[in-house]
DOVO-252542 format. One record per residue (C-alpha): residue number from 1; residue in three letters; x, y negated, z negated. Coordinates in steps of 0.02 Angstrom, whole numbers. Layout:
BEGIN
  seq  type      c1      c2      c3
  NUM   ALA       X       Y       Z
...
***
This chain:
BEGIN
  seq  type      c1      c2      c3
    1   MET    6049   -4847   -3908
    2   SER    5914   -4735   -3970
    3   PRO    5733   -4802   -3976
    4   ARG    5727   -4781   -4145
    5   VAL    5897   -4883   -4176
    6   ARG    5798   -5033   -4080
    7   ARG    5643   -5023   -4185
    8   LEU    5746   -5040   -4341
    9   ARG    5868   -5175   -4287
   10   HIS    5697   -5271   -4234
   11   CYS    5624   -5255   -4393
   12   VAL    5768   -5289   -4523
   13   ALA    5846   -5414   -4419
   14   LEU    5755   -5584   -4483
   15   PRO    5700   -5515   -4660
   16   ALA    5882   -5466   -4682
   17   LEU    5942   -5661   -4677
   18   LEU    5782   -5703   -4802
   19   ALA    5846   -5564   -4902
   20   ALA    6020   -5621   -4918
   21   PHE    5950   -5780   -4966
   22   ALA    5845   -5704   -5117
   23   ALA    5998   -5638   -5194
   24   VAL    6082   -5812   -5237
   25   ILE    5922   -5866   -5309
   26   PRO    5956   -5782   -5492
   27   ALA    6115   -5833   -5484
   28   ARG    6096   -6028   -5455
   29   GLY    5960   -6019   -5612
   30   HIS    5807   -5988   -5508
   31   ALA    5750   -5833   -5564
   32   GLY    5561   -5805   -5568
   33   ASP    5480   -5824   -5734
   34   ARG    5319   -5730   -5698
   35   LEU    5276   -5559   -5769
   36   LEU    5317   -5393   -5695
   37   GLY    5221   -5376   -5547
   38   THR    5122   -5535   -5533
   39   GLY    5214   -5566   -5364
   40   GLY    5109   -5402   -5305
   41   LEU    5178   -5268   -5186
   42   MET    5192   -5325   -4989
   43   GLN    5065   -5326   -4863
   44   LEU    5125   -5240   -4692
   45   GLU    5089   -5391   -4616
   46   GLY    5200   -5488   -4750
   47   ALA    5089   -5554   -4866
   48   ALA    5098   -5528   -5057
   49   GLY    4971   -5398   -5117
   50   GLY    4933   -5196   -5080
   51   GLY    5000   -5116   -4928
   52   LEU    4875   -5123   -4831
   53   THR    4762   -5291   -4886
   54   PRO    4830   -5474   -4969
   55   TRP    4802   -5537   -5138
   56   ALA    4767   -5702   -5186
   57   LEU    4938   -5695   -5303
   58   ILE    5072   -5789   -5205
   59   ALA    5247   -5707   -5188
   60   GLY    5387   -5701   -5300
   61   LEU    5403   -5709   -5471
   62   GLY    5421   -5913   -5493
   63   THR    5316   -6022   -5591
   64   ARG    5249   -6180   -5538
   65   ASP    5417   -6242   -5577
   66   GLN    5517   -6126   -5469
   67   VAL    5522   -6043   -5312
   68   GLY    5520   -5849   -5287
   69   LEU    5549   -5727   -5152
   70   SER    5497   -5567   -5095
   71   THR    5583   -5459   -4958
   72   PHE    5526   -5276   -4915
   73   CYS    5529   -5133   -4789
   74   THR    5396   -5001   -4764
   75   ARG    5368   -4853   -4655
   76   VAL    5193   -4777   -4623
   77   ARG    5205   -4600   -4543
   78   PRO    5030   -4554   -4501
   79   ARG    5015   -4380   -4388
   80   ASN    5050   -4427   -4233
   81   TYR    5152   -4597   -4246
   82   GLU    5279   -4686   -4362
   83   LEU    5252   -4884   -4402
   84   ASP    5422   -4996   -4474
   85   ALA    5375   -5147   -4548
   86   CYS    5503   -5276   -4634
   87   GLY    5489   -5443   -4699
   88   ALA    5504   -5580   -4823
   89   ALA    5393   -5717   -4921
   90   ILE    5436   -5862   -4993
   91   GLY    5318   -5920   -5138
   92   VAL    5341   -6107   -5191
   93   HIS    5274   -6169   -5361
   94   ASP    5172   -6014   -5380
   95   ARG    5039   -6123   -5260
   96   ILE    5088   -6100   -5084
   97   GLU    5156   -5946   -4986
   98   LEU    5267   -5951   -4805
   99   ALA    5292   -5751   -4744
  100   VAL    5359   -5662   -4593
  101   ALA    5348   -5464   -4539
  102   GLN    5400   -5402   -4412
  103   GLN    5324   -5219   -4362
  104   SER    5383   -5086   -4226
  105   PHE    5264   -4953   -4193
  106   ASP    5319   -4772   -4116
  107   VAL    5184   -4742   -3985
  108   SER    5263   -4600   -3917
  109   ALA    5120   -4474   -3936
  110   VAL    5038   -4564   -3791
  111   SER    5170   -4662   -3697
  112   PRO    5330   -4566   -3721
  113   GLY    5490   -4666   -3794
  114   GLU    5393   -4833   -3816
  115   SER    5350   -4936   -3948
  116   LEU    5223   -5077   -3988
  117   ARG    5322   -5229   -4079
  118   GLN    5237   -5368   -4161
  119   ARG    5280   -5522   -4240
  120   ILE    5167   -5610   -4382
  121   LEU    5185   -5777   -4470
  122   GLY    5099   -5790   -4630
  123   VAL    5036   -5944   -4748
  124   LYS    4950   -5936   -4899
  125   LEU    4891   -6053   -5019
  126   ARG    4821   -6045   -5203
  127   VAL    4668   -6139   -5210
  128   LEU    4580   -6132   -5368
  129   GLY    4586   -6011   -5535
  130   ASP    4728   -5906   -5624
  131   ALA    4731   -5702   -5590
  132   ILE    4809   -5666   -5779
  133   PHE    4833   -5828   -5900
  134   GLY    4653   -5857   -5884
  135   ALA    4608   -5663   -5907
  136   HIS    4483   -5753   -6035
  137   ALA    4373   -5832   -5894
  138   TRP    4260   -5745   -5781
  139   LEU    4345   -5860   -5621
  140   PRO    4454   -5753   -5523
  141   GLN    4622   -5841   -5428
  142   LEU    4560   -5894   -5246
  143   SER    4681   -5895   -5098
  144   LEU    4642   -5955   -4921
  145   GLY    4765   -5863   -4796
  146   ALA    4816   -5869   -4609
  147   GLN    4904   -5745   -4514
  148   LEU    4998   -5797   -4336
  149   LYS    5026   -5624   -4247
  150   ARG    5097   -5612   -4081
  151   ASN    5115   -5439   -3980
  152   ARG    5288   -5417   -3901
  153   ASP    5222   -5285   -3802
  154   PHE    5067   -5318   -3737
  155   ASP    5063   -5270   -3554
  156   LEU    5138   -5090   -3628
  157   ILE    4966   -5022   -3680
  158   PRO    4848   -5148   -3754
  159   ALA    4820   -5238   -3584
  160   GLY    4777   -5095   -3497
  161   ALA    4655   -5023   -3656
  162   GLY    4562   -5185   -3635
  163   ALA    4639   -5311   -3759
  164   ARG    4607   -5479   -3710
  165   ASP    4754   -5594   -3774
  166   ASP    4940   -5539   -3838
  167   ASP    4917   -5642   -3984
  168   GLY    4783   -5697   -4124
  169   VAL    4770   -5783   -4295
  170   ASP    4686   -5682   -4453
  171   LEU    4603   -5788   -4566
  172   TYR    4563   -5726   -4762
  173   VAL    4498   -5791   -4928
  174   ALA    4565   -5670   -5074
  175   ALA    4501   -5656   -5227
  176   THR    4607   -5568   -5374
  177   LYS    4577   -5538   -5557
  178   VAL    4694   -5456   -5688
  179   TRP    4620   -5401   -5851
  180   LEU    4770   -5361   -5951
  181   PHE    4651   -5244   -6090
  182   GLY    4560   -5157   -5944
  183   ILE    4529   -4993   -5887
  184   ALA    4567   -4871   -6036
  185   GLY    4653   -5021   -6126
  186   ARG    4786   -5045   -5991
  187   THR    4814   -5183   -5867
  188   THR    4700   -5178   -5718
  189   LEU    4683   -5266   -5553
  190   PHE    4520   -5310   -5470
  191   ASN    4537   -5385   -5278
  192   GLY    4434   -5436   -5136
  193   VAL    4459   -5485   -4981
  194   VAL    4359   -5568   -4823
  195   ARG    4443   -5585   -4658
  196   ALA    4423   -5657   -4497
  197   THR    4503   -5565   -4353
  198   ARG    4495   -5506   -4164
  199   ALA    4641   -5387   -4205
  200   ASN    4647   -5213   -4146
  201   GLN    4751   -5097   -4262
  202   PHE    4795   -5258   -4350
  203   GLY    4864   -5321   -4185
  204   LEU    4980   -5195   -4124
  205   LEU    4849   -5156   -3983
  206   GLY    4803   -5340   -3945
  207   PHE    4675   -5452   -3977
  208   GLY    4476   -5438   -3929
  209   GLY    4427   -5326   -3800
  210   ASP    4282   -5276   -3686
  211   ARG    4165   -5217   -3818
  212   ARG    4187   -5373   -3929
  213   GLU    4295   -5541   -3897
  214   ARG    4234   -5632   -4040
  215   TYR    4287   -5650   -4224
  216   SER    4224   -5512   -4334
  217   LEU    4209   -5534   -4532
  218   VAL    4262   -5376   -4615
  219   PRO    4290   -5341   -4806
  220   GLU    4440   -5286   -4903
  221   SER    4462   -5232   -5071
  222   SER    4600   -5161   -5206
  223   VAL    4605   -5078   -5369
  224   ALA    4759   -5033   -5465
  225   VAL    4789   -4996   -5656
  226   PHE    4948   -4976   -5742
  227   VAL    4949   -4824   -5826
  228   HIS    5127   -4876   -5895
  229   ASP    5222   -5028   -5928
  230   LYS    5331   -4980   -5762
  231   LEU    5188   -4873   -5653
  232   ALA    5044   -4931   -5574
  233   ILE    4911   -4826   -5473
  234   GLY    4784   -4881   -5374
  235   GLY    4698   -4874   -5203
  236   GLU    4626   -4989   -5054
  237   TYR    4510   -4998   -4916
  238   ARG    4523   -5098   -4771
  239   ALA    4376   -5128   -4629
  240   LYS    4422   -5149   -4447
  241   PRO    4332   -5208   -4288
  242   ASP    4303   -5090   -4163
  243   ASN    4330   -5204   -4012
  244   LEU    4400   -5064   -3874
  245   GLY    4288   -4974   -3771
  246   VAL    4413   -4845   -3718
  247   PHE    4472   -4810   -3906
  248   THR    4345   -4794   -4053
  249   GLU    4437   -4892   -4217
  250   HIS    4410   -4826   -4402
  251   ASP    4422   -4912   -4543
  252   ALA    4580   -4875   -4661
  253   TRP    4609   -4838   -4851
  254   ASP    4747   -4770   -4954
  255   ALA    4797   -4704   -5136
  256   PHE    4959   -4769   -5198
  257   VAL    5087   -4757   -5345
  258   ALA    5208   -4922   -5371
  259   MET    5335   -4895   -5485
  260   PHE    5445   -5044   -5570
  261   PRO    5611   -4991   -5632
  262   THR    5637   -5164   -5644
  263   LYS    5583   -5342   -5644
  264   HIS    5665   -5374   -5472
  265   TYR    5645   -5191   -5382
  266   SER    5489   -5082   -5354
  267   LEU    5452   -4936   -5260
  268   THR    5289   -4879   -5179
  269   ALA    5222   -4721   -5113
  270   ALA    5056   -4694   -5052
  271   TYR    4943   -4559   -4956
  272   THR    4829   -4659   -4799
  273   ASP    4721   -4638   -4687
  274   LEU    4713   -4739   -4555
  275   GLY    4576   -4652   -4460
  276   SER    4576   -4635   -4243
  277   ILE    4708   -4754   -4153
  278   ALA    4729   -4751   -3979
  279   GLY    4624   -4606   -3950
  280   LEU    4718   -4481   -4092
  281   ARG    4586   -4443   -4221
  282   SER    4625   -4425   -4405
  283   GLN    4782   -4504   -4434
  284   THR    4824   -4477   -4608
  285   GLY    5004   -4483   -4686
  286   TRP    5123   -4568   -4795
  287   TYR    5204   -4718   -4830
  288   VAL    5329   -4779   -4908
  289   SER    5409   -4957   -4988
  290   LEU    5542   -5022   -5055
  291   GLN    5533   -5219   -5112
  292   ALA    5652   -5357   -5190
  293   THR    5575   -5494   -5284
  294   PHE    5636   -5636   -5381
***
């Protein structure tokens, strides 16, 4: 079995089961009643949000009396690497989000034929505010989140690079506000995040390092504008800690276009800059993400 097939099987196995569950939700009369796009897109780590950053929005389209679900698969192609990520998130009563994601990072450029795999379990709690329906008020929607990450190939590269641990927990607070008549009269979203993390390259290179072992507080931000009822453009920024002495780590950003042909399906394409990864600089490239939301 080729390394690429193994990576794809690793990414889609568990999320595929949740996707099958998601498919029966509308048939049972539990389809979400929230507005298009209000379940967010899906982040690489499985949370509802943008590709790089979580938003305070809860996954799925379920209202406070419903259960919603989102599933996704994403491929990122920076210059020398390839990252596949698939996952799913359940939103309960528009209050709690439970997520799972699996990532496989092809590192053939530095270790031929090898991949780094990571599994992420996430939880998010909406604590106050309303991103959309309280648009007349200044208070954004606020959510607290945690992402439990486990690197399954720690001994391959991360340990040798100086990473301290094969698992870690990211903690974050996200604030999101949507103006229905924002920039140029179009629906506009602003999002800000403060994350406490020890992760190296999102956890793909382990956690903590010889340069810094403790948690770092790092900012993240997003902006998106619906230029058409079914088309949004935007950008994201995500700061990252620099824990490893052997590999310098840079912040990441992207510019994206998200299309919503129907309320339940979306396609996102983006140009992204992930900076230096494992000693190889200028890791710019494209990512594409498919999502189903109910």
